[in-house]
N, C-alpha and C positions, 0 to 999 in steps of 0.2 A: 841401437841408436841412443835415445835418452835413457840414462841409467836411473833417473828418478821418474816418479809417476807423471803422467800428463797433467799439465796445469791449464786451467781455463783462461788465465790471464797472467801477465807478468807482475810479480810483486815488487814494486818499485817504491822506495821511500820518497815522500813528498816533503819539500821544505815548507815548514809551517811558520807563519808570522802570527803571533798571539798578541792582540791588543786588549786593553781593559774593556770589558763589556759594560756599558752603562746605557740604559734605555733613554737616550736623549737625542734631540735633533743634532746631526753632525754630518760633515762631508768626509767620505773615506779618503784617507791619505795614503800615498804610495811610499812613505818615508819610514815604514816600520823596519825593525831589525829582527833577524831570525832568533827563535828561542827554543824550538823543539822540532821533533819529527812526527809526522802524522801520515795516515793512509786514507785515500779516498775509499769509503766503504761501498760495498755492493748494496744496492737498494733492495728493500723488501719486494718480493714478487707481487704483493698485493697493491703496491703503490701505483697510482694512475693519475693522469692529469684530470680525469673527470671529477675526482674528489677534491681537486686542488683549491678551488675558490672557496667553498664552504669551510673547509678545514682551516685554511690560512686566516680567513676572516674571523672565525670563532676564537682562534688562539689570541688574536690581538684585535678585539672589537673596536678599539678606538681608531683603527686604520681603515680607510676605504681603499681596498686593493686597486692598484692601477690596472688599466686594461692594455697598456702599452709600456714600452721601455723608453719612451720619449723624454721622461724626466731625468734620465741618467745621462750625464755628459762624459765623453771619453776623448782625451787628446793624447798625442804621442805617436811615434812612428811604429810601424809593424816591426816586431822583433825587439822592441825596447820596452822598458817598464812603463805602463800607461799611467796617466793621471786621470783619476775617476772621481766624479762628484755624484753622490747619491743623496736625494732629498729625504734623509732618514728622519723619523721612522717611516720606512717604505715597505710596501708589499706588492705583489702582483697577483692578478686573479687566476692566471693559468701560466704554466711554464711556456716560455717562448724565447725566441732568439732574434737577433738583428745582425745582419752581416755588415760590418763596418768597413772592411777592406775585402774586396772580392778576389779570391785566388783563381788560378787557371789550371791547377793541377788535378790529379785524380780525386774522385769523390769518396768521402767517408761513408761506409756502410755499417750496419749494426754488427757485422761479423769482423770488421777491420781491427787491426792494431794501429794505433796512432802515436805519433811523437808530437808533443805540444809544449809550449810555454803557456802559463796561465797565471791569472791574478784572481783572488776570490775574496769577497766581503760579505758580511751579514747585512742584509738590507734593512733590518729593523734598527740596529745600532749604528750602522755606517762603518763598523770596524773591519779593517782588513784582517783576515785570519790565515791567509796562505798565498804564496806566490813563488814562482820559480825563476823569474827574470834576474833577480839580484845575484843569485849564485851562478848564473850562466850555465845551468844544467837543466835542459828540458827533461820532462818525464815521459815515459812510454808505458802504455797499458792497452789491454784489450778493451774495446769500446764497451762490451757487455759486462765489464768489471766495474765500471763507473756507476755512481748513483744515477737513478732513472732520469733526473732532469738534465744531467750532463750529457747522457746519451741522446736525449731528445734534441739538445742544442747543437751537437756536432754532426749527427747523422745527416747526410745530404750536403754538408759543407765541403769545400774543395781545399786541397793543399795550397797554402799561400794566403789563406783567408784569416782575417781577424774577426772574431765573433763575440758579440755581447749576449749573454744568456741570463735571463731572470728565471729563477727556479722556486716553485712553491715549497712550503714545508713538507707536504706529503711526498713530493718528488725529490726531496733532499734528504735531511737527516731525521725526519720525524719517526720513521720506522725503527730507528735505533734509540729513540727517546731523546733526540737532540745530540749534541756533542759538547759536553761541559768543558772539555780540554781546550776548545777553541771558541768558547763563548756563544755557542748556538743552542737555543732552546727550541722546544717543540713549537712549530708554527712560524718560526723565523724563515723568511725568504732569503735566498742566496743570490748573489750577483757574481758572475764570472766574466772575465775577458780571456779569450782563448785564441792563441796564434797557432794555427795548424801547420806543422813543419813537414811531416811526412805521413804516409799511410801505407799499409802493407799492400803488396802486389797481389793480384788475383791469379797470377800464373806467370810463367817465364816469358820474357820479352827482350829482344835485342838481336844482335847479329848472330847468324848461324855459323858455327865453327865445324869444319869438316875434320873428323878424327882420323888418325892414321889407321891403316888396315891392321887386322889381327885382334882388335878389341871387340868385346860384346857390342852388338848393335842395338840401337834404340829406335823404335818405330811406333806407329799408331797415332791416335788422336793426341793433341797437345795436353789435354786434361786427363788422358788415360794411357800413358806411355807403356810400351811392352819391351822388355829386354830379351834378346836372343843370345844365348851363350853356347859356344861349342864345348860341350861338356867333356869331349875326348881330348881337347887340347890341354896342355899344361898351363896352369894359371901363373901369372907373374909372381915372383917371390918377394917383390917390394911393392909398396903402395903406388898405385897408378891413379893419377888425377887428370881427367880430361873434360874441360868445358865443352858443352854441346851448343849452348846458347849463352852469349855473353851479355849480361845485363849491364845497365848503366848506373845502378844505384850505389848505395854506400857499401864499402868493403867490410867483410866480416873480420873481426879480430878475435884473438884468443879470449878476450873478456866479453865478447858479445853474447847477448840473448837473441835467439833467432826464431823465426817462424818458417817452417819448411813443409813442403809436400815431398813424399819420397816413396819409393818401392825398393824392397830388399830381397835379393835373390841368393840362393846357395849355388855356388859354381858347379858342384858335383852333380846336382840334379837339374839345374837350369830352371828351377821352380821358384816362384815368388813365395816368401814366407811371411811377409808383412808389408802392408802399404797403407797410405792415407788417401790415395786417389779414390774419389768417389765417396769419401767420408769427410773428415775435417782435418786441416793441417795441425801440426804439433808445434807448441811453443815451449822453449826451454833454453837454459844456459848451455852454450857450446861446451863448457868445461865438464858437463855431466854426461857427455856422449862418449862413445867408444873412441879410442885413440886415433883410429883412422879418420874419423870425422874431425877430430880436434886438429889434426895436421892438414887434412885435405881441403877443408872448407875455409881455412884462414886465407884471406886475400881474395876470395871469390866475392862477387858483387851481387847485391839484391837485383832480382830479375833474371839471374843466371840459372841455367840447368847444367848440372855437373854429373859426370859419370865417375864413380869411385870403384876401384877394385882393391879390396882390403885383405891383406894376408891374415892368417889366423891370429898371429900374435897381436895384431892391432884391431881385431874384431872380438871374437869369442875364443880365447885360447883353450878353454875347457869345454867348448860347445855351449849351446843354449837350448836345453830340452823344452822350454816353454814354446819355442817356435820350431822345434824339431831340427835343430842345427847340431850336427855332430862335432866332436873335437877335431881340430885340424882343418876346418872348413874355410875356404876362401869365400868372402862375401862380395857381392856386386850390388851397387846402389845407383839409382838415378834419383837425383835430389834437385828440387826447385827451391831456390832461396827467395822467400817472399818478404822477409823483413829482417832487419838487423839493428840492434840497439846496444850501445855501451852506456851503462849507468854511470 
């Protein structure tokens, strides 16, 4: 499958808006222009909301941290660049969120991948440092790859929601010593507006497709499928692609990064050689997978379960000793497409 190592989250460039940082009272403006590219860092494992109030207050002793987000005003339609006013210099006593528009879609979990548009500002200076709306390109990432406060703000929210998040320094960039590139110092609280566009599926869902006879059969629990192969039969000489469940989500493209659950079988033995069921899904660029996946998964939709029968030339032409696959082996896959994103 993925020819590169497993990654815990998708590395996606974020559009950064860098404004001059001056510690004076200001209202954050949404009229900045892009200047550079930045990444949302992973928070330190030791960061926690329990330390937020004291750490933020000591960093800026002149500020009395707010206990709510009520002083921040947000206007504008869902999906559009918001207009935000922050009573800077501003801080918050603990990381918290407020749902501005309530969505009705699936709920974000700590293990989800999400696609979002976002706007971010430094609460102390009131300066916008990052936003994705202007470029018209949402970003996608594993939730557990975001800073701690961002995770806290989006987990439990639903697709279709607009969320206001106030993040303390310890739950933001403090563990990295701040972020000088975008004008954030240790102790600065962050303000985010996040529109949640999509979230990864937890399993296949959609219309069941009855496959033609003669193919390997897939049975068992939805979360633990089992493939039965007639090892005495001659495998097909060309790639076979058979949807088993047709999802209704976004279609995979050649440029997509995907999250999948899968099981991989060798035709000659009928035995599974690798699988993610019962463990954790894999995230990666489709372009890094075997040729059979790159061809067979394009056009398939999120939520789908697909059966692939891949001839040796499109799988492992010389075999794969790491998983005990010999040269000339036809491979059989059952694949659940849980997420797809084009950067």
